[in-house]
ROSELO-357546 format. One record per residue (C-alpha): x, y, z; residue number from 0. Coordinates in steps of 0.5 Angstrom, whole numbers. Layout:
REM residues N
<node <X,Y,Z>,NUM>
...
This chain:
REM residues 560
<node <45,-68,219>,0>
<node <43,-74,216>,1>
<node <48,-78,211>,2>
<node <48,-85,208>,3>
<node <53,-90,211>,4>
<node <57,-89,204>,5>
<node <57,-81,204>,6>
<node <59,-82,212>,7>
<node <66,-86,209>,8>
<node <67,-80,204>,9>
<node <66,-74,208>,10>
<node <71,-78,214>,11>
<node <76,-79,209>,12>
<node <76,-72,207>,13>
<node <76,-70,214>,14>
<node <82,-74,215>,15>
<node <86,-70,208>,16>
<node <85,-76,204>,17>
<node <87,-74,197>,18>
<node <88,-81,194>,19>
<node <85,-87,194>,20>
<node <87,-94,191>,21>
<node <82,-99,189>,22>
<node <78,-104,185>,23>
<node <70,-104,185>,24>
<node <65,-109,186>,25>
<node <58,-111,188>,26>
<node <58,-110,196>,27>
<node <63,-103,195>,28>
<node <58,-100,190>,29>
<node <55,-95,195>,30>
<node <62,-92,197>,31>
<node <64,-92,189>,32>
<node <57,-89,187>,33>
<node <59,-83,193>,34>
<node <66,-83,191>,35>
<node <64,-81,184>,36>
<node <61,-75,186>,37>
<node <67,-73,190>,38>
<node <72,-74,184>,39>
<node <75,-67,184>,40>
<node <76,-68,191>,41>
<node <79,-75,192>,42>
<node <83,-78,187>,43>
<node <82,-86,185>,44>
<node <87,-90,182>,45>
<node <84,-96,179>,46>
<node <89,-101,179>,47>
<node <89,-107,175>,48>
<node <88,-112,182>,49>
<node <87,-111,189>,50>
<node <94,-113,191>,51>
<node <97,-107,187>,52>
<node <91,-103,191>,53>
<node <94,-105,197>,54>
<node <101,-103,195>,55>
<node <100,-97,192>,56>
<node <96,-95,199>,57>
<node <103,-97,202>,58>
<node <108,-94,197>,59>
<node <104,-87,198>,60>
<node <104,-88,206>,61>
<node <112,-89,206>,62>
<node <113,-84,201>,63>
<node <109,-78,204>,64>
<node <109,-80,211>,65>
<node <101,-79,211>,66>
<node <96,-85,212>,67>
<node <95,-89,205>,68>
<node <88,-92,203>,69>
<node <85,-97,199>,70>
<node <79,-100,197>,71>
<node <76,-107,195>,72>
<node <70,-110,195>,73>
<node <68,-117,199>,74>
<node <70,-124,198>,75>
<node <76,-124,194>,76>
<node <77,-117,193>,77>
<node <77,-116,200>,78>
<node <83,-123,201>,79>
<node <87,-120,194>,80>
<node <88,-115,200>,81>
<node <92,-119,205>,82>
<node <99,-120,202>,83>
<node <99,-112,201>,84>
<node <96,-111,208>,85>
<node <101,-116,211>,86>
<node <107,-113,207>,87>
<node <105,-106,211>,88>
<node <105,-109,218>,89>
<node <111,-113,218>,90>
<node <114,-106,216>,91>
<node <110,-101,220>,92>
<node <107,-97,215>,93>
<node <100,-93,216>,94>
<node <94,-95,211>,95>
<node <87,-96,212>,96>
<node <84,-101,208>,97>
<node <76,-101,207>,98>
<node <72,-107,205>,99>
<node <65,-108,204>,100>
<node <61,-114,205>,101>
<node <54,-117,204>,102>
<node <49,-114,208>,103>
<node <49,-116,216>,104>
<node <43,-121,215>,105>
<node <47,-125,210>,106>
<node <54,-125,214>,107>
<node <56,-132,217>,108>
<node <51,-135,211>,109>
<node <56,-137,206>,110>
<node <53,-132,202>,111>
<node <55,-130,195>,112>
<node <63,-126,195>,113>
<node <62,-127,203>,114>
<node <69,-127,207>,115>
<node <70,-126,214>,116>
<node <76,-121,212>,117>
<node <77,-119,219>,118>
<node <78,-126,222>,119>
<node <83,-127,216>,120>
<node <86,-120,218>,121>
<node <87,-120,225>,122>
<node <94,-122,225>,123>
<node <97,-117,220>,124>
<node <93,-111,222>,125>
<node <94,-107,229>,126>
<node <86,-107,229>,127>
<node <80,-108,225>,128>
<node <73,-107,225>,129>
<node <66,-110,222>,130>
<node <61,-104,223>,131>
<node <54,-107,223>,132>
<node <51,-100,225>,133>
<node <52,-94,221>,134>
<node <51,-90,227>,135>
<node <58,-92,229>,136>
<node <61,-92,222>,137>
<node <64,-84,223>,138>
<node <67,-86,229>,139>
<node <70,-92,227>,140>
<node <73,-89,221>,141>
<node <76,-83,226>,142>
<node <79,-89,230>,143>
<node <82,-93,225>,144>
<node <86,-87,223>,145>
<node <88,-85,229>,146>
<node <90,-93,230>,147>
<node <95,-93,224>,148>
<node <99,-87,226>,149>
<node <99,-87,233>,150>
<node <106,-90,237>,151>
<node <108,-96,232>,152>
<node <105,-95,226>,153>
<node <101,-100,222>,154>
<node <95,-102,218>,155>
<node <87,-102,220>,156>
<node <82,-105,217>,157>
<node <75,-103,216>,158>
<node <70,-108,214>,159>
<node <62,-105,212>,160>
<node <56,-109,211>,161>
<node <53,-107,204>,162>
<node <47,-105,207>,163>
<node <50,-101,212>,164>
<node <53,-96,207>,165>
<node <46,-95,205>,166>
<node <43,-94,212>,167>
<node <43,-87,214>,168>
<node <45,-84,221>,169>
<node <46,-77,223>,170>
<node <53,-75,221>,171>
<node <57,-68,225>,172>
<node <63,-66,222>,173>
<node <69,-67,227>,174>
<node <75,-63,227>,175>
<node <82,-68,227>,176>
<node <87,-66,232>,177>
<node <94,-69,230>,178>
<node <97,-75,233>,179>
<node <103,-73,237>,180>
<node <108,-77,240>,181>
<node <108,-78,247>,182>
<node <114,-74,251>,183>
<node <113,-78,257>,184>
<node <120,-82,257>,185>
<node <122,-86,264>,186>
<node <128,-81,267>,187>
<node <131,-87,269>,188>
<node <132,-90,263>,189>
<node <135,-83,260>,190>
<node <141,-83,266>,191>
<node <142,-90,264>,192>
<node <143,-89,257>,193>
<node <147,-83,258>,194>
<node <152,-87,262>,195>
<node <153,-92,258>,196>
<node <155,-87,252>,197>
<node <160,-83,256>,198>
<node <163,-90,258>,199>
<node <164,-93,251>,200>
<node <171,-93,248>,201>
<node <168,-96,241>,202>
<node <161,-95,240>,203>
<node <157,-96,234>,204>
<node <150,-93,232>,205>
<node <146,-98,228>,206>
<node <139,-95,225>,207>
<node <133,-98,223>,208>
<node <126,-96,220>,209>
<node <124,-92,226>,210>
<node <128,-86,225>,211>
<node <125,-86,218>,212>
<node <118,-87,221>,213>
<node <118,-82,227>,214>
<node <122,-77,222>,215>
<node <128,-76,227>,216>
<node <133,-74,221>,217>
<node <136,-68,224>,218>
<node <136,-71,231>,219>
<node <139,-77,229>,220>
<node <145,-73,225>,221>
<node <146,-69,231>,222>
<node <146,-75,236>,223>
<node <151,-79,231>,224>
<node <156,-73,231>,225>
<node <155,-72,238>,226>
<node <156,-79,240>,227>
<node <163,-79,235>,228>
<node <161,-86,232>,229>
<node <160,-90,226>,230>
<node <154,-91,223>,231>
<node <150,-97,220>,232>
<node <143,-99,218>,233>
<node <138,-104,216>,234>
<node <134,-104,209>,235>
<node <128,-100,212>,236>
<node <133,-95,216>,237>
<node <136,-92,209>,238>
<node <136,-85,208>,239>
<node <135,-83,216>,240>
<node <143,-82,216>,241>
<node <146,-80,210>,242>
<node <149,-84,206>,243>
<node <154,-80,204>,244>
<node <157,-78,211>,245>
<node <164,-81,212>,246>
<node <161,-84,218>,247>
<node <157,-88,214>,248>
<node <159,-95,213>,249>
<node <153,-99,209>,250>
<node <148,-103,211>,251>
<node <149,-109,217>,252>
<node <147,-116,216>,253>
<node <147,-122,211>,254>
<node <149,-117,205>,255>
<node <152,-112,209>,256>
<node <158,-109,208>,257>
<node <164,-113,212>,258>
<node <166,-106,214>,259>
<node <159,-105,218>,260>
<node <159,-113,220>,261>
<node <166,-113,223>,262>
<node <165,-106,226>,263>
<node <159,-108,230>,264>
<node <162,-115,232>,265>
<node <168,-111,235>,266>
<node <165,-105,238>,267>
<node <164,-105,246>,268>
<node <157,-101,245>,269>
<node <152,-101,240>,270>
<node <147,-96,240>,271>
<node <141,-99,236>,272>
<node <135,-94,234>,273>
<node <128,-96,231>,274>
<node <131,-103,229>,275>
<node <128,-109,231>,276>
<node <134,-114,230>,277>
<node <132,-118,224>,278>
<node <135,-125,223>,279>
<node <137,-122,216>,280>
<node <141,-117,220>,281>
<node <144,-121,226>,282>
<node <145,-127,222>,283>
<node <147,-132,229>,284>
<node <143,-129,234>,285>
<node <147,-131,240>,286>
<node <154,-129,236>,287>
<node <151,-122,235>,288>
<node <156,-116,237>,289>
<node <158,-121,243>,290>
<node <163,-116,245>,291>
<node <158,-110,246>,292>
<node <154,-108,251>,293>
<node <147,-106,247>,294>
<node <143,-100,248>,295>
<node <136,-100,244>,296>
<node <131,-94,243>,297>
<node <124,-96,241>,298>
<node <117,-94,241>,299>
<node <115,-101,241>,300>
<node <117,-104,248>,301>
<node <115,-111,245>,302>
<node <121,-111,241>,303>
<node <126,-110,247>,304>
<node <129,-117,249>,305>
<node <125,-120,243>,306>
<node <131,-123,239>,307>
<node <137,-121,242>,308>
<node <138,-119,249>,309>
<node <140,-112,251>,310>
<node <143,-109,256>,311>
<node <139,-103,257>,312>
<node <133,-99,253>,313>
<node <129,-93,253>,314>
<node <122,-94,250>,315>
<node <119,-88,246>,316>
<node <118,-85,240>,317>
<node <125,-84,237>,318>
<node <125,-77,235>,319>
<node <123,-75,242>,320>
<node <128,-80,245>,321>
<node <134,-77,241>,322>
<node <132,-70,243>,323>
<node <132,-71,250>,324>
<node <139,-74,249>,325>
<node <142,-69,245>,326>
<node <140,-64,250>,327>
<node <144,-67,255>,328>
<node <150,-71,252>,329>
<node <156,-68,252>,330>
<node <161,-68,246>,331>
<node <164,-75,246>,332>
<node <171,-77,242>,333>
<node <173,-83,239>,334>
<node <179,-81,234>,335>
<node <182,-88,234>,336>
<node <176,-92,233>,337>
<node <173,-88,228>,338>
<node <181,-89,225>,339>
<node <180,-96,225>,340>
<node <173,-97,222>,341>
<node <175,-92,216>,342>
<node <181,-96,215>,343>
<node <176,-102,214>,344>
<node <172,-98,209>,345>
<node <178,-97,205>,346>
<node <180,-105,205>,347>
<node <173,-107,204>,348>
<node <169,-103,199>,349>
<node <164,-106,195>,350>
<node <166,-108,188>,351>
<node <163,-111,182>,352>
<node <165,-114,175>,353>
<node <168,-108,170>,354>
<node <166,-107,164>,355>
<node <160,-111,163>,356>
<node <152,-110,164>,357>
<node <151,-111,172>,358>
<node <146,-110,177>,359>
<node <151,-106,181>,360>
<node <153,-102,175>,361>
<node <145,-101,173>,362>
<node <144,-98,181>,363>
<node <150,-93,180>,364>
<node <148,-90,173>,365>
<node <141,-89,176>,366>
<node <144,-86,182>,367>
<node <149,-82,177>,368>
<node <143,-79,173>,369>
<node <138,-78,178>,370>
<node <143,-74,183>,371>
<node <141,-78,188>,372>
<node <135,-75,189>,373>
<node <130,-80,186>,374>
<node <125,-84,190>,375>
<node <127,-92,189>,376>
<node <122,-97,190>,377>
<node <124,-105,189>,378>
<node <122,-111,189>,379>
<node <125,-117,193>,380>
<node <131,-120,191>,381>
<node <138,-119,188>,382>
<node <136,-113,186>,383>
<node <134,-110,192>,384>
<node <140,-111,195>,385>
<node <144,-108,190>,386>
<node <139,-102,191>,387>
<node <141,-102,198>,388>
<node <149,-102,197>,389>
<node <150,-98,191>,390>
<node <145,-92,191>,391>
<node <147,-87,196>,392>
<node <141,-85,200>,393>
<node <141,-78,203>,394>
<node <134,-77,205>,395>
<node <129,-81,209>,396>
<node <123,-84,205>,397>
<node <127,-85,198>,398>
<node <128,-93,199>,399>
<node <121,-96,199>,400>
<node <122,-104,200>,401>
<node <119,-109,202>,402>
<node <124,-111,208>,403>
<node <120,-115,214>,404>
<node <115,-119,209>,405>
<node <120,-120,203>,406>
<node <114,-119,198>,407>
<node <116,-121,191>,408>
<node <111,-116,186>,409>
<node <110,-110,191>,410>
<node <115,-105,188>,411>
<node <111,-103,182>,412>
<node <104,-102,185>,413>
<node <108,-98,191>,414>
<node <112,-94,185>,415>
<node <105,-92,183>,416>
<node <103,-90,190>,417>
<node <109,-86,191>,418>
<node <109,-82,184>,419>
<node <101,-80,186>,420>
<node <104,-78,193>,421>
<node <110,-74,190>,422>
<node <109,-72,184>,423>
<node <115,-68,183>,424>
<node <120,-74,184>,425>
<node <123,-78,180>,426>
<node <120,-85,181>,427>
<node <124,-91,179>,428>
<node <121,-98,181>,429>
<node <127,-103,181>,430>
<node <126,-111,179>,431>
<node <128,-117,178>,432>
<node <124,-121,172>,433>
<node <121,-126,177>,434>
<node <119,-120,181>,435>
<node <116,-116,175>,436>
<node <112,-122,173>,437>
<node <108,-122,179>,438>
<node <104,-116,178>,439>
<node <107,-113,171>,440>
<node <99,-111,170>,441>
<node <100,-105,174>,442>
<node <104,-102,167>,443>
<node <96,-101,165>,444>
<node <95,-98,171>,445>
<node <101,-93,170>,446>
<node <99,-92,163>,447>
<node <91,-91,164>,448>
<node <92,-85,170>,449>
<node <99,-83,166>,450>
<node <103,-84,172>,451>
<node <110,-83,169>,452>
<node <114,-89,173>,453>
<node <120,-92,170>,454>
<node <120,-99,171>,455>
<node <128,-102,171>,456>
<node <128,-110,170>,457>
<node <134,-113,172>,458>
<node <133,-119,168>,459>
<node <137,-125,169>,460>
<node <132,-130,167>,461>
<node <133,-133,173>,462>
<node <130,-133,180>,463>
<node <136,-130,182>,464>
<node <137,-129,190>,465>
<node <134,-137,190>,466>
<node <139,-139,184>,467>
<node <145,-136,188>,468>
<node <143,-140,195>,469>
<node <142,-146,190>,470>
<node <150,-144,187>,471>
<node <153,-144,194>,472>
<node <149,-149,198>,473>
<node <145,-153,194>,474>
<node <150,-156,190>,475>
<node <148,-152,184>,476>
<node <142,-156,183>,477>
<node <137,-150,180>,478>
<node <130,-153,182>,479>
<node <124,-149,179>,480>
<node <129,-142,179>,481>
<node <130,-142,171>,482>
<node <126,-137,167>,483>
<node <129,-138,161>,484>
<node <123,-137,156>,485>
<node <120,-133,151>,486>
<node <117,-127,154>,487>
<node <119,-120,151>,488>
<node <118,-115,156>,489>
<node <119,-109,151>,490>
<node <113,-112,147>,491>
<node <109,-113,153>,492>
<node <110,-106,155>,493>
<node <108,-103,149>,494>
<node <102,-108,149>,495>
<node <100,-105,155>,496>
<node <101,-97,152>,497>
<node <108,-96,155>,498>
<node <115,-95,152>,499>
<node <119,-101,152>,500>
<node <127,-100,152>,501>
<node <132,-105,152>,502>
<node <139,-105,154>,503>
<node <145,-110,153>,504>
<node <150,-107,155>,505>
<node <153,-101,160>,506>
<node <152,-95,154>,507>
<node <145,-98,152>,508>
<node <143,-98,159>,509>
<node <146,-90,160>,510>
<node <142,-89,154>,511>
<node <136,-92,156>,512>
<node <135,-89,163>,513>
<node <137,-82,160>,514>
<node <131,-83,154>,515>
<node <126,-85,160>,516>
<node <128,-79,164>,517>
<node <126,-74,158>,518>
<node <120,-78,156>,519>
<node <115,-76,162>,520>
<node <111,-83,161>,521>
<node <111,-90,163>,522>
<node <117,-93,161>,523>
<node <120,-100,162>,524>
<node <127,-102,161>,525>
<node <129,-109,160>,526>
<node <137,-110,162>,527>
<node <139,-116,160>,528>
<node <145,-119,165>,529>
<node <148,-125,166>,530>
<node <144,-131,170>,531>
<node <150,-132,176>,532>
<node <152,-125,178>,533>
<node <151,-125,185>,534>
<node <150,-121,191>,535>
<node <157,-119,195>,536>
<node <159,-120,201>,537>
<node <154,-125,204>,538>
<node <153,-128,210>,539>
<node <152,-136,211>,540>
<node <145,-138,214>,541>
<node <147,-139,221>,542>
<node <154,-136,221>,543>
<node <155,-130,225>,544>
<node <156,-123,221>,545>
<node <163,-123,223>,546>
<node <164,-128,218>,547>
<node <162,-125,212>,548>
<node <165,-127,205>,549>
<node <165,-125,199>,550>
<node <167,-127,191>,551>
<node <175,-127,193>,552>
<node <174,-130,200>,553>
<node <170,-136,196>,554>
<node <175,-137,191>,555>
<node <181,-137,196>,556>
<node <177,-142,200>,557>
<node <176,-146,194>,558>
<node <183,-146,192>,559>
């Protein structure tokens, strides 16, 4: 049947099972929005306050549900406002499809009103992107985009459609969408080598990254860990792939990882890396990273092998597939003395924080207690992000949504709207610093407009906390451009946007405020006032090895 380009867009989204789109309309994309209006009973549209919020919402939806997130934007500034959100998804391998519309084909390249080469701009931050100049190619392009977004290492794909293409007609034939299935073609030689390395190890350590979450490999990972009989650490992106409540779990690795994990990885003789890419925030000084260990890496992307850290051997393939094969063939291992040593480290180096006062760690622990560890926690970027990683115990994948690779301030609120839309039965909490919250706090209006009951917790220290921490420790306390001690009242701001605003200055006040927020079923903002010099501990100084992690006690001892 003959359909217009805009009709083809909507029909293809329905083919893909898309139930929600986040976006912001404009002139170039009007035809698509007009068609979307006619299908509002099949596809929900969430009108965000800004296109960046739409991109982050699509990202949060994808992370929480495991499906592809979709966002719309018009040409020119509408399209460029998606860029930060697309880059955020790209760095963390999140499958989203961004659909933008442009000026008509005859106007391209002529500096027309609101024209921009969005395909050129996003080339370095997408898995692939398309500009569709012929309506006959539109359906196949959209289908291809969804496959690319999901296949192998996931990531964002952009489709740019000139306005006249959305109006032109072409023959459309409905297609049956086949699921994207990971390849089971794994190199046998690599599997044999991995089995041999694991069997020979006396002090193995398992390091889990975001790839284990993306591949849905939690069950296989749990079986693998128990078979190897090894302690487990994770990256920020790997949270929840292995239960944070399990005795073998030792906390996060790296710059703000636990001393147990940092010391253990530095002492192990085999580091098994599962779906992690050796970020500089994990490795510290790469030349000194795990220097006593052979390194065995499992990753779907061969380009990650030997990129940041030289490995001994690796297996390229989907994590779920690789672990399934290894679990079938691996004999039960036993390392009681090594496990005992690491468990002793856990007792000697627990995470701690100042008692009696309202602090970031207390806020996170109280959220954990009241949600019983069953919420989806979203964060912005900074000190509060690290506290959320350290003090909330993630037992399931897709329950910590955070910008790891790009470190995007302003990510969390939009992402929390996407997560709550995709998982309406889950409690969704966005934890932010006051600096991050200011960046995209306009999305509170979106939460109210669409009645999306997210709980926004602002850890308000009136400074850019993490930058101030560095200035305090490494820049002789020169607090350049990091003090935010002004008259902004987040409670009044929340109320002005139609949300509920609450303030907490003590532990009891926060406890009561969060209990109330959970009971209301409305968008709530809780302003938590904490001290401006509260720090994230432990820490690894820039350029240092992770074995040189220090905390407040170490710092006081050194200064004395």
